[in-house]
C-alpha positions as CSV (number, residue, x, y, z in Angstrom):
1,X,85.8,65.9,-18.8
2,X,83.5,68.8,-19.6
3,X,81.6,68.3,-16.4
4,X,84.8,68.3,-14.4
5,X,86.1,71.4,-16.0
6,X,82.8,73.2,-15.2
7,X,83.0,72.1,-11.6
8,X,86.6,73.4,-11.3
9,X,85.6,76.7,-12.9
10,X,82.7,77.1,-10.5
11,X,85.1,76.4,-7.5
12,X,87.5,79.0,-8.8
13,X,84.8,81.6,-9.3
14,X,83.4,81.0,-5.8
15,X,86.9,81.1,-4.3
16,X,87.7,84.4,-6.1
17,X,84.4,85.8,-4.8
18,X,85.2,84.8,-1.3
19,X,88.7,86.3,-1.6
20,X,87.1,89.5,-2.9
21,X,84.7,89.6,0.1
22,X,87.6,89.0,2.5
23,X,89.6,91.8,0.8
24,X,86.7,94.2,1.2
25,X,86.3,93.3,4.9
26,X,90.0,93.9,5.4
27,X,89.9,97.2,3.6
28,X,87.0,98.1,5.8
29,X,88.8,97.2,8.9
30,X,91.9,99.1,7.8
31,X,89.9,102.3,7.1
32,X,89.4,102.5,10.9
33,X,93.1,102.0,11.7
34,X,94.5,105.5,10.8
35,X,92.5,107.2,13.6
36,X,93.9,104.8,16.2
37,X,97.5,105.1,14.7
38,X,97.2,108.9,14.7
39,X,96.2,109.1,18.3
40,X,98.8,106.6,19.4
41,X,101.5,108.5,17.4
42,X,100.7,111.8,19.1
43,X,101.0,110.1,22.5
44,X,104.3,108.5,21.5
45,X,105.6,111.9,20.2
46,X,104.7,113.6,23.5
47,X,106.5,110.9,25.4
48,X,109.6,111.2,23.1
49,X,109.7,115.0,23.6
50,X,109.3,114.6,27.4
51,X,112.2,112.1,27.4
52,X,114.3,114.3,25.3
53,X,113.7,117.3,27.6
54,X,114.5,115.1,30.6
55,X,117.8,113.8,29.0
56,X,118.8,117.3,28.0
57,X,118.3,118.6,31.6
58,X,120.3,115.6,32.9
59,X,123.1,116.3,30.4
60,X,123.2,120.0,31.4
61,X,123.4,119.0,35.0
62,X,126.2,116.5,34.3
63,X,128.2,118.8,32.0
64,X,129.9,121.0,34.7
65,X,130.9,117.9,36.7
66,X,132.3,116.3,33.5
67,X,134.2,119.4,32.5
68,X,135.6,119.7,36.0
69,X,136.8,116.1,36.0
70,X,138.4,116.5,32.6
71,X,140.1,119.7,33.7
72,X,141.4,118.1,36.9
73,X,142.6,114.8,35.4
74,X,143.6,115.4,31.8
75,X,146.9,117.1,32.5
76,X,147.9,114.5,35.0
77,X,146.9,111.7,32.7
78,X,149.0,113.1,29.8
79,X,152.0,113.7,32.1
80,X,151.8,110.2,33.6
81,X,151.5,108.7,30.1
82,X,154.6,110.6,28.9
83,X,156.6,109.6,32.0
84,X,155.6,105.9,31.5
85,X,156.6,106.0,27.9
86,X,160.1,107.3,28.7
87,X,160.7,104.4,31.1
88,X,160.2,101.8,28.3
89,X,163.3,100.2,26.9
90,X,163.7,99.0,23.4
91,X,166.7,96.6,23.3
92,X,168.2,98.4,26.3
93,X,168.0,101.8,24.8
94,X,165.8,104.5,26.2
95,X,163.1,105.8,23.9
96,X,163.7,109.4,24.8
97,X,166.7,111.6,24.0
98,X,165.9,114.1,26.8
99,X,167.6,112.1,29.5
100,X,171.2,113.1,30.3
101,X,171.7,110.5,33.0
102,X,172.7,107.4,31.0
103,X,171.1,104.0,31.1
104,X,171.3,103.4,34.8
105,X,167.8,103.1,36.3
106,X,168.9,102.4,39.9
107,X,169.1,105.3,42.3
108,X,172.4,105.5,44.2
109,X,173.5,108.1,46.6
110,X,176.3,109.4,44.2
111,X,174.0,109.6,41.2
112,X,171.3,112.0,40.1
113,X,167.6,111.3,39.8
114,X,166.3,108.8,37.4
115,X,165.6,110.0,33.8
116,X,161.8,109.9,34.1
117,X,162.1,112.3,37.0
118,X,163.5,115.0,34.8
119,X,161.8,117.6,32.7
120,X,160.0,116.1,29.7
121,X,159.6,118.4,26.7
122,X,156.8,117.7,24.2
123,X,155.1,119.7,21.5
124,X,152.2,121.5,23.0
125,X,150.5,124.9,22.6
126,X,150.1,127.5,25.2
127,X,146.9,127.3,27.1
128,X,145.6,130.8,26.2
129,X,146.1,130.0,22.5
130,X,143.8,127.1,22.9
131,X,141.3,129.0,25.1
132,X,141.1,131.9,22.7
133,X,139.6,129.6,20.1
134,X,136.5,129.5,22.4
135,X,134.2,132.4,21.7
136,X,133.3,132.8,25.4
137,X,136.9,133.1,26.5
138,X,137.9,135.4,23.6
139,X,135.2,137.8,24.7
140,X,137.2,138.4,27.9
141,X,140.2,139.3,25.7
142,X,137.9,141.7,23.8
143,X,136.8,143.3,27.1
144,X,140.4,144.1,28.0
145,X,140.9,145.7,24.5
146,X,137.8,147.8,25.0
147,X,139.0,148.9,28.4
148,X,142.4,149.9,26.9
149,X,140.6,152.0,24.2
150,X,138.6,153.7,27.0
151,X,141.8,154.5,28.9
152,X,143.2,156.1,25.7
153,X,140.1,158.1,25.1
154,X,139.7,159.3,28.7
155,X,143.4,160.4,28.6
156,X,142.9,162.4,25.4
157,X,139.6,163.9,26.6
158,X,141.0,165.0,29.9
159,X,144.1,166.5,28.2
160,X,141.9,168.3,25.7
161,X,139.8,169.7,28.5
162,X,142.8,170.8,30.5
163,X,145.0,172.0,27.6
164,X,142.5,172.9,25.0
165,X,144.2,170.6,22.5
166,X,145.0,167.0,21.9
167,X,148.2,166.1,23.8
168,X,150.0,162.9,22.9
169,X,152.4,162.9,25.8
170,X,154.6,159.9,26.5
171,X,157.1,161.5,28.9
172,X,156.6,158.8,31.5
173,X,157.4,156.1,28.9
174,X,160.4,157.9,27.5
175,X,161.7,158.5,31.1
176,X,161.2,154.8,32.1
177,X,163.2,153.5,29.1
178,X,165.8,156.3,29.1
179,X,169.5,155.7,28.3
180,X,168.6,152.7,26.2
181,X,172.0,152.5,24.4
182,X,173.6,151.7,27.7
183,X,171.1,148.9,28.1
184,X,172.0,147.5,24.6
185,X,175.7,147.4,25.1
186,X,175.4,146.0,28.6
187,X,173.2,143.2,27.4
188,X,175.5,142.4,24.6
189,X,178.4,142.2,27.0
190,X,176.5,140.0,29.4
191,X,175.4,137.7,26.6
192,X,178.8,137.3,24.9
193,X,180.4,136.6,28.3
194,X,177.7,133.9,29.1
195,X,178.1,132.4,25.7
196,X,181.9,132.1,25.8
197,X,183.1,131.7,29.4
198,X,180.9,128.9,30.7
199,X,181.2,126.9,27.5
200,X,185.0,127.3,27.4
201,X,185.4,126.3,31.0
202,X,183.2,123.3,30.6
203,X,184.9,122.2,27.4
204,X,188.3,122.4,28.9
205,X,187.3,120.6,32.1
206,X,185.4,117.8,30.2
207,X,188.4,117.1,27.9
208,X,191.0,117.1,30.6
209,X,189.0,115.2,33.3
210,X,189.7,111.8,31.8
211,X,193.4,112.4,31.7
212,X,193.8,114.1,35.1
213,X,195.6,112.3,37.8
214,X,193.8,114.3,40.5
215,X,190.2,114.6,39.1
216,X,188.7,116.0,42.3
217,X,191.2,118.8,42.6
218,X,191.0,119.4,38.8
219,X,187.2,119.7,39.1
220,X,187.3,122.0,42.1
221,X,189.6,124.3,40.2
222,X,187.2,124.7,37.3
223,X,184.2,124.9,39.6
224,X,185.9,127.8,41.4
225,X,186.5,129.6,38.1
226,X,182.8,129.1,37.2
227,X,181.6,130.4,40.5
228,X,183.9,133.5,40.1
229,X,182.5,134.1,36.7
230,X,178.9,133.8,38.0
231,X,179.6,136.0,41.0
232,X,181.9,138.7,39.7
233,X,181.1,139.1,36.0
234,X,177.3,138.3,36.0
235,X,176.8,139.0,39.7
236,X,178.4,142.4,40.3
237,X,178.8,143.7,36.7
238,X,175.2,144.5,35.8
239,X,174.4,146.2,39.2
240,X,177.5,148.3,38.9
241,X,176.3,149.5,35.4
242,X,172.8,150.2,36.7
243,X,174.1,152.3,39.7
244,X,177.0,154.0,37.9
245,X,174.9,155.2,35.0
246,X,171.8,155.9,37.2
247,X,169.5,154.2,34.7
248,X,165.7,154.8,35.0
249,X,163.4,152.0,36.3
250,X,162.4,150.1,33.1
251,X,166.0,150.1,31.7
252,X,167.2,148.8,35.0
253,X,164.6,146.1,35.0
254,X,165.7,144.8,31.6
255,X,169.4,144.5,32.7
256,X,168.6,142.9,36.1
257,X,166.1,140.4,34.7
258,X,168.5,139.4,31.9
259,X,171.3,139.1,34.5
260,X,169.1,136.6,36.5
261,X,168.1,134.7,33.4
262,X,171.7,134.3,32.1
263,X,172.9,133.2,35.6
264,X,170.2,130.5,35.6
265,X,170.9,129.5,32.0
266,X,174.6,129.1,32.6
267,X,174.0,127.0,35.8
268,X,171.6,124.8,34.0
269,X,174.0,124.1,31.2
270,X,176.8,123.1,33.6
271,X,174.4,121.2,35.9
272,X,173.0,119.0,33.1
273,X,176.2,118.3,31.3
274,X,178.6,117.5,34.2
275,X,176.9,114.2,35.1
276,X,177.3,113.1,31.5
277,X,181.0,113.5,31.6
278,X,181.2,111.8,35.0
279,X,179.2,108.8,33.7
280,X,181.3,108.6,30.6
281,X,184.5,108.5,32.7
282,X,183.1,105.7,34.9
283,X,182.2,103.7,31.8
284,X,185.6,104.6,30.3
285,X,184.1,105.7,27.1
286,X,186.3,107.0,24.3
287,X,184.0,109.9,23.4
288,X,183.4,112.8,25.7
289,X,179.8,114.1,25.6
290,X,180.3,117.8,24.9
291,X,177.5,119.8,23.4
292,X,178.2,121.9,20.3
293,X,178.3,125.7,20.4
294,X,175.1,125.8,18.3
295,X,173.3,123.7,20.9
296,X,174.4,126.0,23.7
297,X,173.6,129.1,21.6
298,X,170.1,127.8,20.9
299,X,169.5,127.2,24.6
300,X,170.5,130.7,25.5
301,X,167.6,132.0,23.3
302,X,165.1,129.2,23.9
303,X,162.2,130.1,26.2
304,X,163.3,127.5,28.9
305,X,165.7,127.4,31.8
306,X,166.3,123.6,31.5
307,X,169.1,122.6,29.2
308,X,168.8,119.8,26.7
309,X,170.9,119.0,23.6
310,X,167.7,118.9,21.5
311,X,164.2,120.0,21.9
312,X,161.0,119.1,20.0
313,X,160.6,121.4,17.1
314,X,157.7,122.6,15.1
315,X,157.9,122.2,11.3
316,X,157.8,125.9,10.3
317,X,157.7,129.4,11.6
318,X,154.4,131.4,11.4
319,X,155.7,134.9,11.0
320,X,152.2,136.4,11.2
321,X,151.9,134.8,14.6
322,X,155.2,136.3,15.7
323,X,154.2,139.7,14.6
324,X,150.9,139.4,16.4
325,X,152.6,138.4,19.7
326,X,155.1,141.3,19.5
327,X,152.2,143.7,18.7
328,X,150.3,142.4,21.8
329,X,153.4,142.8,23.9
330,X,153.8,146.5,22.8
331,X,150.1,147.0,23.4
332,X,150.5,145.7,27.0
333,X,153.4,148.2,27.6
334,X,151.2,151.1,26.6
335,X,148.3,149.6,28.6
336,X,150.5,149.7,31.7
337,X,151.6,153.2,30.8
338,X,148.0,154.4,30.7
339,X,147.2,152.6,34.0
340,X,150.0,154.5,35.7
341,X,149.0,157.7,34.1
342,X,145.2,157.5,34.7
343,X,145.1,155.5,38.0
344,X,148.4,155.5,39.8
345,X,149.7,159.0,39.1
346,X,146.7,161.0,40.4
347,X,146.3,158.6,43.3
348,X,149.8,159.2,44.8
349,X,150.3,162.8,43.6
350,X,147.0,163.8,45.3
351,X,147.7,162.2,48.7
352,X,146.8,164.8,51.4
353,X,149.4,166.5,53.3
354,X,149.4,164.4,56.4
355,X,151.9,162.1,58.0
356,X,152.1,158.4,57.5
357,X,149.2,156.7,59.4
358,X,147.0,153.7,59.4
359,X,144.2,155.6,57.8
360,X,146.4,156.8,54.9
361,X,147.7,153.3,54.5
362,X,144.3,151.5,54.4
363,X,142.9,154.0,51.9
364,X,146.0,153.7,49.7
365,X,145.9,149.9,49.7
366,X,142.2,149.7,48.7
367,X,142.7,152.3,46.0
368,X,145.7,150.4,44.6
369,X,143.9,147.0,44.3
370,X,142.4,147.7,40.8
371,X,145.5,149.1,39.1
372,X,147.7,146.4,40.9
373,X,145.6,143.5,39.6
374,X,145.5,145.0,36.1
375,X,149.2,145.4,36.1
376,X,149.7,141.8,37.3
377,X,147.5,140.4,34.5
378,X,149.2,142.5,31.9
379,X,152.7,141.5,33.0
380,X,151.6,137.8,32.9
381,X,150.1,138.1,29.4
382,X,152.9,140.3,28.0
383,X,155.8,138.2,29.1
384,X,154.7,134.7,29.9
385,X,152.4,134.5,26.8
386,X,153.3,137.0,24.2
387,X,157.1,137.4,24.6
388,X,157.9,133.7,25.2
389,X,155.6,132.5,22.5
390,X,157.1,134.9,20.0
391,X,160.6,133.6,20.6
392,X,159.4,130.0,20.7
393,X,157.8,130.5,17.3
394,X,160.9,132.1,15.8
395,X,163.0,129.2,17.2
396,X,160.4,126.6,16.3
397,X,160.5,125.6,20.0
398,X,157.7,123.0,20.4
399,X,156.9,123.0,24.1
400,X,154.9,126.2,24.8
401,X,153.7,125.3,28.3
402,X,155.1,128.4,30.0
403,X,152.2,128.5,32.4
404,X,149.1,126.5,33.4
405,X,145.6,127.4,34.5
406,X,146.8,129.2,37.6
407,X,143.6,131.3,37.6
408,X,141.6,128.1,38.6
409,X,143.9,127.4,41.6
410,X,142.2,126.6,44.9
411,X,145.5,126.4,46.8
412,X,148.7,128.5,46.9
413,X,150.8,125.5,46.3
414,X,149.1,124.9,43.0
415,X,149.3,128.6,42.2
416,X,153.1,128.7,42.7
417,X,153.4,125.6,40.4
418,X,151.3,127.0,37.6
419,X,151.9,130.7,37.5
420,X,155.4,130.6,36.0
421,X,156.3,127.1,34.8
422,X,159.6,128.2,33.3
423,X,161.0,129.5,36.6
424,X,159.2,126.8,38.6
425,X,160.9,124.0,36.7
426,X,164.4,125.5,37.4
427,X,163.6,125.9,41.1
428,X,162.0,122.5,41.3
429,X,164.8,120.5,39.6
430,X,167.9,122.4,40.7
431,X,166.9,123.7,44.1
432,X,164.2,121.6,45.6
433,X,165.1,118.1,44.2
434,X,168.8,118.7,44.5
435,X,168.3,119.7,48.2
436,X,166.4,116.5,48.8
437,X,169.0,114.5,46.9
438,X,171.7,115.9,49.1
439,X,169.9,115.8,52.5
440,X,167.6,112.8,51.7
441,X,163.8,113.0,51.5
442,X,163.3,113.6,55.2
443,X,163.8,117.3,54.9
444,X,160.9,118.2,52.5
445,X,159.8,121.2,54.6
446,X,163.3,122.5,54.8
447,X,163.8,122.1,51.1
448,X,160.5,124.0,50.4
449,X,161.6,126.7,52.9
450,X,165.0,127.1,51.1
451,X,163.2,127.5,47.8
452,X,160.9,130.1,49.2
453,X,163.9,132.0,50.7
454,X,165.9,131.9,47.4
455,X,162.8,133.1,45.4
456,X,162.0,135.9,47.9
457,X,165.6,137.2,48.0
458,X,165.9,137.2,44.2
459,X,162.5,139.0,43.8
460,X,163.4,141.7,46.4
461,X,166.9,142.1,44.9
462,X,165.4,142.8,41.5
463,X,162.9,145.3,42.9
464,X,165.5,147.1,45.1
465,X,167.8,147.6,42.1
466,X,165.0,148.6,39.7
467,X,163.5,151.2,42.1
468,X,166.9,152.3,43.6
469,X,165.8,151.7,47.2
470,X,165.4,148.8,49.6
471,X,161.9,148.4,51.0
472,X,161.4,144.7,51.7
473,X,157.6,144.6,51.4
474,X,157.6,141.9,48.7
475,X,160.1,139.8,50.7
476,X,157.9,139.9,53.8
477,X,154.8,139.0,51.7
478,X,156.5,136.3,49.8
479,X,158.6,134.8,52.6
480,X,156.1,134.8,55.4
481,X,152.6,135.2,54.1
482,X,153.2,133.3,50.9
483,X,155.0,130.4,52.7
484,X,152.3,130.2,55.4
485,X,149.5,130.1,52.8
486,X,151.5,127.5,50.9
487,X,151.3,125.2,53.9
488,X,147.8,126.1,55.1
489,X,146.0,126.5,51.8
490,X,147.4,123.3,50.3
491,X,146.3,120.9,47.6
492,X,143.7,119.4,49.8
493,X,141.5,122.5,49.3
494,X,139.3,121.8,46.4
495,X,136.1,123.7,47.0
496,X,135.4,126.8,44.9
497,X,135.4,129.0,47.9
498,X,139.1,128.5,48.2
499,X,139.6,129.9,44.7
500,X,137.6,133.0,45.8
501,X,139.8,133.4,48.8
502,X,142.9,132.9,46.8
503,X,141.9,135.7,44.4
504,X,140.9,138.0,47.2
505,X,144.3,137.5,48.8
506,X,146.1,138.1,45.5
507,X,144.1,141.3,45.0
508,X,145.0,142.5,48.4
509,X,148.7,141.5,48.0
510,X,149.1,143.4,44.8
511,X,147.3,146.4,46.2
512,X,149.8,146.3,49.2
513,X,152.8,146.0,46.9
514,X,151.7,148.8,44.6
515,X,150.7,151.1,47.5
516,X,153.9,150.7,49.6
517,X,156.4,150.9,46.7
518,X,154.6,153.8,45.0
519,X,154.4,155.7,48.3
520,X,158.1,155.2,48.9
521,X,158.9,156.2,45.3
522,X,157.0,159.5,45.5
523,X,158.4,160.2,49.0
524,X,161.9,159.9,47.7
525,X,161.0,162.2,44.8
526,X,159.3,164.8,47.1
527,X,161.8,164.6,50.0
528,X,165.3,164.1,48.5
529,X,168.3,163.9,50.8
530,X,171.3,166.1,50.1
531,X,174.0,163.8,51.4
532,X,172.4,160.3,51.5
533,X,174.2,157.5,53.4
534,X,173.8,153.8,53.2
535,X,171.2,153.9,56.0
536,X,169.2,156.4,54.0
537,X,168.8,153.9,51.2
538,X,167.4,151.2,53.4
539,X,165.3,153.5,55.7
540,X,161.7,154.1,54.4
541,X,161.1,157.8,53.6
542,X,157.4,157.5,53.3
543,X,157.1,157.1,57.1
544,X,158.5,160.5,57.8
545,X,158.1,162.6,54.6
546,X,155.2,165.1,54.5
547,X,154.0,165.7,51.0
548,X,153.8,169.2,49.7
549,X,151.7,170.5,46.8
């Protein structure tokens, strides 16, 4: 037993010594590994850095294409998604409350377009509100503010040099908005008439249509009364006030633009609600779908020209946001004032004493491009962004898509669709689509021509009354050049060069408009007629008047 224990102990000692030797050998081998690992690690690190640089370069190359694709397809994707969601039925009931066309999804000749073809209102912010959250875009906004400050400083410095004192002169502003009490009571009269007469006529017609033995004659009578109201009260009333009281340009502009807006609002209210009454009569429903006065009143103030009983609403009003929008609107008014004072006034007052010629015209157009473009951008920002967003916020109106990214347009057709979405919606649904509905889809070009004609006539009508003379430069540009560009520079043009050409043509067009109308304005101021006739109002004075110092 003792011998066996000694043998086992010797084996254990020899095994432990062998294990120790193996351990020492392993430690010796491992002492040489760090050098190899260090060299291999450096090589791997260099490879990782090279791969990272390569991936970053590839990502930067792909970034513009990715952003372009997102910008091109995101709006279309969301719009299609909304339209598809409205076509889903839940137990036979439509999921959206914006349709006024009933539950019939089959197009017939005596019915309107299907519900999903109408205007869809959803809660969404204005595009500039989203873009201003990006520092790079907000810098452009800061650049315009800096330019505005420089305009003010240059005006003060020039006045100080000329007068020897600081002159805060706003004579041009006070003249443009003169006789403002007349503007206020005229607007109140127009608004109250639009609130009461169309609603009263529609209510009486809707309640008596079911009981009438001659519904066609009954409807034609109320249609005639509505047309008389639109033509006589809203059509001839505001121009009569403008001409009878000889209002200055800005005051005239307020009345005429409000006249056009209220006419479009009243038409939309009737146009959207009449089919509801006709459908209820066909279905022999006991209830007549008549909107409440509050719904119509809300629509008259809402920043849209498409009537709905209800609109998506935001949960609360941000009064700080409202104040900021009105402050920016006033800032844009003063901005335009300083542009006229510093750029336009000296340009047209200092025209040499020479007759109207091609040389004078070309110089005038190119000198008018910069102020014309600045005025265009300021009008867009002041009205389509600040003014409409302020009222939308106060009314908790959810859909703030008053414009789209028109500045990225590579075609005039896209520019016309995205510049003023509010007016475009009205023209598209009530002029273009109704024209196609009445004359079938074979006359798309004729429908587009009709829409251009209506828009051109209304624009020229507003300018003629605001400036107190008829000089159809805008009509010619809009009706002929604008329509030609709409067909030639269409949506198939996608390359960036077309965006450059579009901006170049817009710059030139606004220079032409500012030059021609300003020349005519100053010509009528410098060469007044003692006993003007109707022909004198439509005959250009700038072609024959010789400026005197």
